[in-house]
Each structure stands twice: as structure tokens, then as C-alpha cells.
N, C-alpha and C positions, 0 to 999 in steps of 0.2 A: 542171541539165542533165545530168548523169549518169540522175535521172529520166526526165527526159524521152526520152533514148536506150534504154533498158530499156523503156520504154513504148513507142517506136516496132519495137522489137525484136520485141515480143510482138503487136506489129498488123499487122507488115510481112515479120517473118520476116528474114532475113538477107538483105537485097534491099537497104538502106540502101547509100549511098555509101560506099567504099571512107575516107575520111577519121573513118568512125563505127563500121564493122566489118571485119575482117578475118578470114578462114579462115587458121587456121596450120596444124595437122596433126591425124591422128586423130579429126575430126570435132569437133576444139576451135577454140574462135571467141575472137575480143578484140573486146570496146568499147572505143572510145577515148574515154571523155570527160574534158573539161576543167573543172576546178570552181577559181575564184578564181586564176587562173592558173598553176596544177597541172595536168600533165597525168597520167591513171592508165592503168591497164590491169584489165580485167576478164576474165576466162578464165572461159568458159560453153561450154554446148551446148545444144540442140535436143531438146524428145523431146514427142511427140503437139501436133503442129501448133502453139500460140504458147505454150507452157509452156517458159521455158528454166530450167536448173538452174548458179547461179554455181558457181564452183568455184574461183575465187581472184581475188586484189586484187592488186594491187602501184601504187605511186607509180612514175612513167615516172623514170629516172635516165638513162637510155644512148638509143642510136639504136635499139640491135638489143634482144629482147626474148629477158632472162637464161634461158638453156637451164634452169638448175634451177626455175624458177618454171613454167618450159613442163613440165615433165619431171611437178613435183607436181600440175597441172592434169590431165596424161592420168591421170597414176596413178591421181587421184580417180576421172575419168569412169568408167575400165574398174570402180574401189568398184561407182561406181552400176549402171554396164551389167547388166541380167539375160541 
């Protein structure tokens, strides 16, 4: 399932339904795959149309995105930005 969602993001951009993709902040997006009954969160950003850069991934344990995980993804995005 996660591979399919990543494929769809590379094909359709961030226009997937909110149950698959969500904009968080500062250009960081969240993929929301489920595998084997476990939910994951993959933080990424898009460059050059259909190219995505994965920044961080977590196993979902609570309703809210942990601030430290989002901060890490934002930090990594800033390091990548030219």
C-alpha cells in the first residue's frame, strides 16, 4: 500500500485525497499509508514536478503529529533547499 501511495504522489502530485496526503507546514507534506493494520507517517516535499524527497518516517502512535518529528522534517527540508 505504501508503494502505491508513493507512486500516486509521483504521478498526481499532492492532489490525492486528505486520507492519503496532507500539507503540514513550510512545504512539508505527510503521506499516510497503512500496512498490516499499522499506520505510518512519511514526511516529504516535492521538487521538480513529480520528484519527491522523503525526509522522515514514523509509526503513528497518537492523533497529533509529534512536534519533534515535524521539526526534524522541516530542518532536513531546509538543509536540502538550495
